[in-house]
N, C-alpha and C positions, 0 to 999 in steps of 0.2 A: 288401669289404663296403660296402654303402650304408646310411648311417644318416640319420635325420631328426631335426631339432630344431625344435620349435614353440614360439615365444615367446608366452606366454599370460598375462602378468601385468598387462596394461594395464587401465585403468579405463573407457575409452570415454566420457569425460566429455562430449564434444560431442554425444553421442546421448542425453543426458538429455532427457526423463524416462523413456524406455524403458530406457536403460542406467543401472543403479544400481551403487553400490559392491558390493552383495551379488550382483549379477547383471549384469556388464558386457557390452558388445555382442558379444564373441566367443562368448558362450553363448546369444545370441539368434538367432532365425530372422528375419533381415532380408531374405534373398533366397534363393529356392529352397525345398526341402522339408525342409532340415536346418539345424541351427545353423551358425554360421560355423566354429567349431572342428571340428565333425563333418565338414564339407565339406573342410576342410584335411587332416584325417587320411585321408579317403577318397582324396584326390588322391595323397598320399604312398604309400598302400598299393598303388598301381598299379606302384610301382617298388621296393618293399621290404616285408618282413613287418612286422606291427604290433609285433612284439617288438623291432624295431630303431628304433622311434620314441620319442623322449623329448619330454616337455612340461615346459617350465620355467615355474613359476608361483609364487604365494605360498600360504601355509597356508589362507587364506580360500577359495580356489578349488579345492583338491585334491579335495574331495568332489564338487563339480559335475563336474569332469573325469572322475572315476570313474563317475559316473552317466551322463554323456553318451557316454563312450567305454568301455563295459564290457569290451571285449576288450583294452584297454591294460593291460599289467602294472603293478601298483601301484608297483613299484620304479622304473618309468620316469617317474613323476611327480616331477620334481625341484623341491624347495621352496627358494626363496630366502628368507633371513630378513628381507630388506628390499630394496626396489627400488633398484638402482644402475645402471640403464640397460643397454643391450644388450651392452656389452663384457664386463661381469661375467657376465651371463646366458649368453653364448656360451662364455666361458671355463669356467664351471662345467659346462656341457653337454659340452664337449670332454674334460674329465676322465673323464666317464662313457663317451663313445663310444670313448675311448682304451682303456678296459678291455675293450671288445669286440674291438677291432682297432686297433692303433696307426696303421695306414695306411688306416683306414676313411675313406670320403668322407662328409663332413657336408653335408647339405642343410638349410640354416637358413631358416625361413620364419616370417612373422608368422601369428597365428592368426585374423585377422579381415579377410582380403582376399577380394574376389569375383573369380573367374576364370570367364568364360563359355565360352571355347573350351578345354576341358581337353585335347583331343587335341593341339592345337598347343603348349599349355603343357608337356605331357609331353615332346614332341620337343625343345623348347628346353631343358628341364631335362636331358635326356640329353646334349645337346651340351655343356652346362656341366659335367656330370659327366666327360665324356671329356677336356675341357680340364684339369679339376682332377687327373685321373689322370695326365696327361701330364708332370707336373712339380710343382715347388714354386709352384703358381699359386693366387692368390686370385681367384675368379671371382664375378661378380655378374650379375644379369639386369636389363637396362635396358629400360624401356617406351618404345616409340615414341610421342612426344607427339602428341595429337590437338587440343590447344588450348594457349594460353599460360597454363598453370596456375601460380599464385603460391603454392600450398599444398604443393608438392613440391620436394625437392632435385633437382638435375640432375647428370648425368654427361657430361662432355665426352670423346669418344673420338677415336682417331686412325684415319682412314679408310685411310691408307697402310699400316698394320700389320695389315690384315685377313687372316685365314686362314679356310678353310672346313672345318667339321667337321659331318658328317651333313647336308650341304647348307645348313647355317646359318653365317652369318658370325660370327666372334669377333674383337673389336677390343682393342687395348691401350688402357687407360684413361689419359687425359692428366691429368684432375683431377676432383674432386668439387666442386660448388658449392652453396652454401646456397640457401634459398628466395629467388627473385628478386622484384623489383617487376614490375609488369605490362609496362612497356616493355622491360625486360631479357628477360622471358620470351618476348615476341614475337620478339626478335632470336634467342634460342636456337632457337625452333621454325623460324624462317625459314632459319637457317643449315644445318640438317640434321645438325649435328655434336653434338647433345645428346640425351640420353635421360632420362626420368624415373628417379629412384632408387627402385627398388621395395622395397628393404630385404630382398631375398632373396640369400643367399650360398651358394656351393658351394666346398668346399676339402677337402684332406686334413686329418684331425685334427692330424697332425704339423705341417702347414704353418701352421695358425692358431696353434697353441701356440708355434711358433718365432717367428711374427710378434709375438705378445703379449710374448714374452721380449725381443725386440729393441726394440719401440716402447712397451711399457707395462710397464716393469720392476716397478713396485709391484704391479700386478695379477698379474704372473707370480709374484712372491714370495708373494702371498696364496694363489694356486692351489697352489703347492708345499706350503704349510703345510696346506691343506685335503686335498691328496692324502695326506700323511703320516697324517692322522687318519681316512681313509676308513672303515677297518674298526674304529675305536675306538668305545667306548661313548659317548664325549662328542663325536662328530662334529658334532652340532648346535651345541654350544658353540664348536667351532673355526670352523664356518661363520659363526656370529654375530660372533665376535671379528674374523675377517678381513674380513667385509663391512663392519663398522663403521668400518674404517680407510680404505675405498676411496672415491675420488671417483666421482661419477655421470658416466660418460663413455660416449658411443655408440661402437660398433665402427667407425663411419664416421670419426669424429674421431680415435679412439685408434689405429687401424691403417690403414684403407683410404686415408685422405688422405695417409699418409706412405709407405706401401709402394710399391715400384717394380714388383712382379710382379703387378699387378692387371689383370684382363681383364673385358670385358663382352660378354654375348650379347644382342643386341637382340631384344625380344619384342613381339608384337602378338597378344594372345589374350584381349581383352576384360577387361583388368585394371582393378580399381578398389579403392582402399584404404578406401573407405567411411568417409572421415574426418569427415564431418559430415552433417547432414540434407539438404543440397543434393545429396549423392551419390545420393539416392533417385531424383531425376529423370533420372539417367543409367542407372538400372537398370530402371525400369518405364516402360511406355508412357504417353503423355500423352493427355488428352482433346482435344477440338476447341479448347478454350480454353487449352491448354498446362498444364493442371493434372495432378498426380499425386494420385489419390484412393484411399484404402483405408479401408474401414469404412462405417459408416452415415452418409452425408453427403448433404446437399442443398445445392447451390451455385447461386446466381443472380448473374449479372454478376460472376463470380469468374474471374480470369485469372492464369496462371503461378504458381499456389500449390501447396504440398505440404501435403496434409491427410491425416492418418492417425488412426484411432480404433478403437473396438471396437463394442459394442452401443449405447452412448449416441449419440443423434442429434447430429451437428454440422451446423449451418446457417450458411451464409456468404452475405453480400450486399455487392456493391460493393467487393470488396477485390482487391488485386493484389500479387504478389511477396511473399506472406506464408507462413510455416510455422506449421501448427497440429498439435500432437501431443497427443492426449488419452489418458490412462491412467486406471486406477481411482482413483488418489489425487492426480494432478497434471496440470496442463494447461500446455503451452508455447505461447505465441504470440510470434513474432518475425519481423522482416523478413528476407528471404533474404540480404541483404547483411551481416547480423550473425550468420549461422549459425556462423561460426568462433569467435564470442565467447560461446557458451553457457556456457563455463567461468566467465564472470563471475557468472552466476547461482549456480553452485555455490559460488563463493567467498563470496557473500553467505550462502548457506545454511549453510556451514561456520562462519562467524562467529556465526550464530544457533544453532549446534548443532542444526540442524533434523533431523527424522526423515525428510525427503524425499530424503536423499542416497542 
């Protein structure tokens, strides 16, 4: 059995003011004709029925998910009592996929990524599934880098351990590395030995639960206690109690960086994690001045800007490398090189207990 797990609890803070606490970016239509999470579900439905797809989120977003994915069974919306990073999220989901089939293959994906070439993506995914089926293997998809990106983690793979499955190479992972500085990123890209870490994982449910037991004993203990209370009336209390004790740890740090049975399938299918407003210029065509413009905009002597609005007129004159995002109640203006720091604005707003979060 193939099961899908969509991680959908993120806040999308770097996409403020479009992305808000009550409606973060995974529920917005930033690219294409559907929201990010709708597109994610549609991709997974090409290889599994919707009944096999689980969405892990928090209580604030459960209603939005039901509205946007009406054919998703309500019981497949898994509510975390608090955010504890991806290791706990994936562990909780594994308890549910295990109930369907202990040897089910889990396809774990974020809810807010863009994939332009879905045909190639599905073929790569099928290759990863075959490798996961073949043994106690933890498989990830690595993206072939197109630039020295400092905003992504990287995966170093071993070329000599390559095997071919469905005409696609599969490599043994040598190590995961954190987000590098620019000079290091240049070396990674030039070497040809590194891939971007996409945050997509494929494995047997039993394989990831065994790995959690080996490398994250505290999480394993918590999951066992949650499992015992699955059918009890106070399962929500058990969830809360166990989550309260957990450290916030990613599956990369908790398991993938320590395990020896990790493999990567390189992929090149128009992937983007849409991490900040500068992502928009990779997704949309630019005008003759290098601008990406959406909405009612008049631009004069404006170059290499990202400008998005609605009905209200935005007029620009003599600016360069600036991001302008206009919404009904808030306006963002920032230099493109500060796009990763939009969270600093939210920090200020939180301190002021602002209504614009």
